C-alpha angles and dihedrals in degrees: 000000000000124000111236129204138195135175094288106008142069115202112200132165114282114251135187087264085072096055096094091052091045092049089050090055094042092052094048111103090209091056093044095042094113097027103056103048098135100033137039123272107260121247118249089255091051093047091048089052091053098040095094089067089075086070093051100055116118113246137177116262105284094017132092135107122327123196109229106226137169109264092221105035101024089227111164110243100170140286141280127197150186107199141142114264136167138023112302088028122244129182107260124205106201138161141180130191133190109252095245087066099049122118096024098099096254096125092052093046093049093042091053092051093049095042090050089049091049097049102035107026099032099030093228105164098206145006130205124215117190106210128167108243092234092055090090094168091059090043090056092047091052090048092048090050089054105258121137132213108260102165145309136266136189111275125239138171107280117186103143 
């Protein structure tokens, strides 16, 4: 998996050193507001126990899950991925940021790098992003990255 960079960000493969930051996001009700509609938000301990699954997701060659970090300080902001999900499988474009990094354009900046990598370096013809329609911030990120609304599905709690 290739490390990607942008003006402010370094996107590197997620490692087990990121699990505590991932668990903190996955146990935050604000982060999980649109992801856990039919089940409770996991506790930090539950999320930490499940965090290793992010490394076990099936991905296309050259894809996977990148940690979104500050290019200068290496601070962990969140993650972005291109992985196979669902049955039948589809290529999911997903991302998650810690709340203190919301509203600063990091999701869009990271998403553009990963989408460009997927389309131009890996030759992936299309990506799917499952976004709750009320999650307007994520809808805007997907639009800025170049994704188009193609339909809707029932929502569910998606961790990994």
